N, C-alpha and C positions, 0 to 999 in steps of 0.2 A: 140681228145684230149687224150693222155694217162693216165693210173691211176697215174704214177709219177707226170706229171705236174699237175694234179687235188690236190694230196696230197701236193706238193710244194706250190700252189696258196693257198691252204687253210691254211697251215702254215704262210705263208707270210700275209695273209688277217687277222688271229689271231692274229698275232704278231703287226701288223700296229694298229689293234683296240684297244689292250690293251695299245699302246702308246699313242694314241689318247685319251684313258679314263685316263691314266696316267698323262697327259699334262691338261685336262680339270681340274682333281682334283689339280695339282698343281696352276693352274692359277686360280681357282674360290675358292678353300678352302685354299691354301697357302697363295698367295699373299696378300689378305686382313689382315691375321694374322702378315706378314712379316711387312706390311706396317703400321699396328698400333704398333707393336712393336718399329720400327726406328721412328716414329714420337714422342713416348714417352720416347725415349732415349736421351742421350745427345750427340749423333754423330754429326758430323759436317753434314750440309744439303747436301753439294756435295757428301759426302760418303754416306749418306743415299738414296740420288737418284740414285748413282751407285749400290747400293745394289739392290734397286727396279728394275732397268733396268736389270740387270744379272739374277734376278729371273724370268722377262718376256721372255728375250731371250733365257733360257733354255726352256720353255714352248713352246714357237715358233719352236726354234730348232727341238724339239721331232715331232712335228705336221709335219715338213718339212720332216723329215726322214721317217715318217709314209707315207705320201703322195708319196714322191718319191719310196719309196719301192713297193707299190702298183700298181703304174703306171708303173715301171719296171717288176714286175711280170707277169702284166697281158697283156703287149705288147711283139711283137716278135722283139724286137732288139736283135743284136749280143751282147751288153753289159749288158744284163739284171741282169744276174748272178751276174757280178762284182759289179753292182749297188747295189743289195740287200745284198752282201756281205760287201762291204763298209758301209750300213746303219747298219747291225747289228754289226760288230766291232766298229763304231763310238759309238753305244750304250754300248756296253761291256766295252769299254775302260774306261768309265767314272765309273763302279763300283769301282774298287778298291780304288779310291780317295774318293769317297762318303762314303763307308763302313770305310775308316779309318778315314774320319772326323767325321761322324754323326752316326756310328754303322748301323746294319741292321734295317729296318723299310719297310712298305709296299711299298713306292715309290721306295727303291731300288730293292726290291722283282719283283715288277710289271716291270720295265726296265729291270732288268736281265730276266727274263720269256719272254719279248719282243724280246731280242737281241739273246736269244737262238732259239726261234722259227723262227726268221728271217734267222739266221744262218743255220739251218736245212733246212728251205725252199731254201735258196740259192744254198746249195749242192745239194738238190734234183731236182733242176730246169734243164730240159734237155737243151742242148746247142742248141743254134737257129741255123738253118740252113741257110747258106749263099745263096742269090740269085743267 
């Protein structure tokens, strides 16, 4: 295994770990606070449930992105670079909207760092050799 591949896999592993930590914080610390705020609001029950669902879906999507990136980076598939690149861009594409709506905070910064690590890792992954 080349040094380039080791560095690429390390970057993907760190980025994925950071995404998993961000998702865990989002789901364990954020979700209960959002649920409590929605329960005490006068928002329609269907809208409150939709907000809870969106909050859960985001955390689950981040975990899925992290595991797809890890699997792609540590297996010798032809599309591994494209998969990790797609995962990184899917994280980075969310940032402008969040910053415009909520401003900068630790959650945005964690996802941005993860996206950049995954992007760098994807670009460093050596192409898989065809059989």
